[in-house]
C-alpha positions as CSV (number, residue, x, y, z in Angstrom):
1,M,-15.6,-23.3,-17.0
2,G,-15.0,-20.0,-18.7
3,L,-13.6,-19.3,-22.2
4,L,-10.0,-19.0,-21.0
5,G,-10.4,-22.1,-18.9
6,K,-11.6,-24.1,-22.0
7,F,-8.7,-22.7,-24.0
8,F,-6.0,-23.4,-21.5
9,K,-7.7,-26.5,-20.0
10,T,-7.3,-25.2,-16.5
11,K,-9.7,-24.7,-13.7
12,T,-10.0,-21.3,-12.1
13,P,-9.1,-21.6,-8.4
14,V,-12.1,-21.1,-6.1
15,R,-11.5,-18.7,-3.2
16,N,-13.0,-19.4,0.2
17,K,-15.8,-16.8,0.2
18,D,-18.7,-16.2,2.6
19,T,-22.1,-17.3,1.5
20,G,-25.2,-15.1,1.3
21,T,-26.6,-12.4,-0.9
22,V,-24.5,-9.8,-2.7
23,V,-25.4,-7.2,-0.1
24,E,-24.6,-9.6,2.8
25,R,-21.2,-10.4,1.3
26,Y,-20.4,-6.7,0.8
27,W,-21.5,-6.0,4.4
28,K,-19.3,-8.8,5.7
29,S,-16.4,-7.5,3.6
30,F,-17.0,-4.0,5.0
31,N,-17.0,-5.4,8.6
32,H,-13.7,-7.3,7.9
33,A,-12.1,-4.0,6.7
34,I,-13.3,-2.2,9.8
35,D,-11.9,-5.1,12.0
36,G,-8.5,-4.6,10.2
37,L,-8.6,-0.8,10.8
38,V,-9.5,-1.3,14.5
39,Y,-6.7,-3.9,14.9
40,S,-4.2,-1.6,13.3
41,I,-5.2,1.3,15.5
42,K,-5.0,-0.9,18.7
43,Y,-1.8,-2.7,17.9
44,E,0.3,-0.9,15.3
45,H,1.9,2.2,16.9
46,N,2.6,3.8,13.5
47,M,-1.1,4.1,12.8
48,I,-1.6,6.2,16.0
49,I,1.2,8.4,14.8
50,I,-0.3,8.7,11.3
51,F,-3.8,9.5,12.6
52,S,-2.4,12.0,15.1
53,A,-0.4,13.7,12.3
54,A,-3.6,13.7,10.1
55,I,-5.6,15.4,12.9
56,L,-2.8,18.0,13.5
57,V,-2.5,18.8,9.9
58,S,-6.2,19.1,9.5
59,A,-6.4,21.5,12.4
60,L,-3.6,23.6,10.9
61,G,-5.4,23.5,7.5
62,L,-8.6,24.8,9.1
63,Y,-6.7,27.5,11.0
64,F,-4.8,28.7,8.0
65,Q,-7.7,28.2,5.6
66,I,-5.7,26.4,3.1
67,S,-6.8,26.2,-0.6
68,E,-8.8,23.4,-2.1
69,A,-5.7,22.1,-3.9
70,E,-3.8,22.1,-0.6
71,W,-6.6,20.2,1.0
72,L,-6.6,17.7,-1.8
73,F,-2.9,17.0,-1.2
74,I,-3.3,16.7,2.5
75,L,-6.3,14.3,2.2
76,F,-4.7,12.3,-0.5
77,I,-1.3,11.9,1.2
78,C,-2.8,11.1,4.6
79,G,-5.0,8.4,3.0
80,V,-2.1,6.9,1.0
81,I,0.2,6.8,4.0
82,A,-2.4,5.0,6.1
83,A,-3.2,2.6,3.3
84,C,0.5,1.9,2.8
85,E,1.0,1.3,6.5
86,L,-1.9,-1.2,6.5
87,I,-0.4,-3.0,3.5
88,N,3.0,-3.0,5.3
89,S,1.3,-4.6,8.4
90,S,-0.4,-7.2,6.3
91,I,2.9,-8.1,4.6
92,E,4.7,-8.4,8.0
93,A,1.8,-10.5,9.4
94,T,1.9,-12.8,6.4
95,I,5.7,-13.3,6.7
96,D,5.3,-14.0,10.4
97,L,2.6,-16.6,9.6
98,I,4.9,-18.3,7.0
99,T,8.1,-18.4,9.1
100,S,9.3,-17.6,12.5
101,E,13.0,-17.9,11.4
102,M,15.1,-14.9,10.8
103,H,15.4,-15.5,7.0
104,P,17.2,-12.9,4.9
105,L,14.4,-12.8,2.3
106,A,11.8,-12.3,5.1
107,K,13.9,-9.3,6.4
108,I,14.1,-7.8,2.9
109,A,10.3,-8.1,2.4
110,K,9.6,-6.5,5.8
111,D,12.2,-3.8,5.5
112,T,11.2,-2.8,2.0
113,A,7.5,-2.7,2.9
114,S,8.4,-0.4,5.8
115,A,10.6,1.7,3.5
116,A,7.5,2.3,1.3
117,S,5.7,3.9,4.2
118,L,8.8,5.9,5.1
119,V,9.1,7.2,1.6
120,L,5.5,8.4,1.6
121,C,6.1,10.1,5.0
122,F,9.0,12.0,3.6
123,V,6.9,13.1,0.6
124,A,4.2,14.2,3.1
125,L,6.7,16.1,5.2
126,I,8.1,18.0,2.1
127,G,4.5,18.7,0.9
128,G,3.5,19.9,4.4
129,L,6.5,22.2,4.6
130,I,5.7,23.7,1.2
131,I,2.1,24.3,2.3
132,F,2.6,25.5,5.8
133,I,6.0,27.3,6.0
134,P,4.7,30.3,4.1
135,K,1.6,30.4,6.2
136,F,3.6,30.4,9.5
137,L,5.9,33.1,8.1
138,G,2.8,35.1,7.3
139,L,2.1,35.3,11.1
140,F,5.1,37.4,11.7
């Protein structure tokens, strides 16, 4: 029992973790993360849209030879959008596990998680327009 556990006289809850060496546990964690990514690409249509947009924007970035700062924005926003969508999917799956009823609080949780992804997509769109409109106008 740790110092805080002695002080508060509570036991720290034990999580169900895999056994094995540190390297084996990290390898298993990595594989679980890959499984989640593969699942989301196979079954979450928004991930296909996100990855397609990331490929398109990357191709445009290469074509227009965007600056390092512009690349940093593109890479960061694509990663954050994908991560947010994965979190949104996990929230929806957890709610579906807890209840199959159409509960108003479940709807709020699912809708607001989806809204978080939507907000980031709007930010990405505005950032992309700021980066690429001048480059497209430079073609004419």
